C-alpha positions as CSV (number, residue, x, y, z in Angstrom):
1,X,28.1,-86.7,-43.1
2,X,25.3,-87.0,-40.5
3,X,22.4,-89.3,-41.2
4,X,19.1,-87.9,-42.4
5,X,16.5,-88.1,-39.6
6,X,12.9,-89.0,-40.0
7,X,10.3,-86.7,-38.6
8,X,8.8,-88.9,-35.8
9,X,5.5,-87.0,-35.6
10,X,5.0,-87.6,-39.4
11,X,6.1,-91.2,-39.1
12,X,3.3,-91.9,-36.7
13,X,0.6,-90.4,-38.9
14,X,1.5,-91.5,-42.4
15,X,2.3,-94.8,-44.0
16,X,3.8,-95.5,-47.4
17,X,1.9,-97.8,-49.8
18,X,3.6,-100.3,-52.1
19,X,3.1,-97.9,-55.1
20,X,4.8,-95.0,-53.2
21,X,1.8,-93.0,-52.2
22,X,1.1,-92.0,-48.6
23,X,-2.0,-93.0,-46.6
24,X,-3.3,-91.4,-43.4
25,X,-6.3,-91.8,-41.0
26,X,-8.9,-89.1,-40.8
27,X,-9.5,-87.3,-37.5
28,X,-12.7,-86.8,-35.5
29,X,-13.4,-90.5,-35.1
30,X,-12.3,-90.8,-31.5
31,X,-15.3,-89.6,-29.4
32,X,-18.5,-87.6,-29.5
33,X,-19.8,-90.0,-32.1
34,X,-23.5,-89.9,-31.3
35,X,-24.2,-86.7,-33.1
36,X,-22.2,-87.8,-36.2
37,X,-24.1,-89.5,-39.0
38,X,-23.5,-93.2,-39.8
39,X,-22.3,-92.2,-43.3
40,X,-19.8,-89.7,-41.8
41,X,-18.4,-92.3,-39.3
42,X,-18.1,-94.9,-42.0
43,X,-16.0,-92.5,-44.2
44,X,-13.8,-91.7,-41.2
45,X,-12.9,-95.4,-40.8
46,X,-11.4,-95.7,-44.2
47,X,-7.7,-95.0,-44.9
48,X,-7.2,-92.0,-47.3
49,X,-4.4,-91.1,-49.7
50,X,-2.5,-87.9,-49.4
51,X,-3.3,-85.3,-52.1
52,X,-0.6,-84.9,-54.8
53,X,-0.1,-81.2,-53.7
54,X,1.1,-82.3,-50.2
55,X,3.0,-85.4,-51.3
56,X,6.4,-83.5,-51.7
57,X,6.2,-82.1,-48.1
58,X,5.5,-85.6,-46.7
59,X,8.3,-87.1,-48.7
60,X,10.7,-84.6,-47.1
61,X,9.5,-85.5,-43.6
62,X,9.9,-89.2,-44.3
63,X,13.1,-89.6,-46.3
64,X,13.5,-93.3,-45.5
65,X,10.0,-94.4,-46.4
């Protein structure tokens, strides 16, 4: 049987936590930051957890964690 391959694009975007949830970084924090509010930029810095509705799809893309 062939090995199960990890989706490399997903592997670069999501990380698995110790409890088995997936974290990701929000977009829009790279440039054109002058017009964005301080509150908005601060919230973009934080890591966020994948919603439960999308968790199954991410698990299929990252079978090996």
